[in-house]
C-alpha positions in Angstrom: 0.0 0.0 0.0 2.8 2.4 0.9 4.5 1.8 -2.5 1.2 2.6 -4.3 0.9 5.9 -2.4 4.5 6.9 -3.2 4.1 6.0 -6.9 0.8 8.0 -7.2 2.4 11.0 -5.5 5.5 10.8 -7.7 3.5 10.7 -10.9 1.3 13.6 -9.7 4.3 15.8 -8.8 6.1 15.0 -12.1 3.0 15.5 -14.2 2.5 19.1 -13.1 6.1 20.2 -13.6 6.8 20.6 -9.9 9.5 18.0 -9.8 11.4 19.5 -12.8 11.1 23.0 -11.5 11.9 22.4 -7.8 14.2 19.3 -7.8 15.9 18.7 -11.2 16.4 22.4 -12.0 17.8 23.1 -8.5 20.2 20.2 -8.6 21.5 20.6 -12.2 20.8 24.3 -12.8 18.1 23.5 -15.5 16.0 20.8 -17.0 14.8 20.3 -20.6 11.2 19.8 -21.6 9.7 19.2 -25.0 6.3 20.9 -25.7 4.7 20.6 -29.1 8.0 20.0 -30.8 9.9 22.8 -29.2 12.6 22.4 -26.5 12.3 24.5 -23.4 14.8 25.1 -20.6 13.2 25.0 -17.1 15.1 27.0 -14.5 14.2 27.2 -10.8 12.9 30.7 -11.4 11.3 30.3 -14.8 11.4 28.9 -18.3 12.6 29.9 -21.7 12.8 28.5 -25.3 16.1 26.8 -26.2 17.6 28.4 -29.3 19.9 27.1 -32.1 23.1 29.2 -32.7 21.4 30.9 -35.7 18.5 32.1 -33.6 15.8 29.6 -34.5 14.0 27.7 -31.7 15.5 24.2 -31.1 13.2 21.4 -32.1 12.8 18.1 -30.3 
């Protein structure tokens, strides 16, 4: 039963972006997310589009 509660809680937190924003981004400095074919960088304080060197948005 405890494993089930932990699994549900982990999926709920990861699903809403809380885990990436609060844990992964704080440990590594950023995390990468793909939304509708465009890569985004999630920082502890916000999010931005990841760009190619020529200025175009980086695709997944």
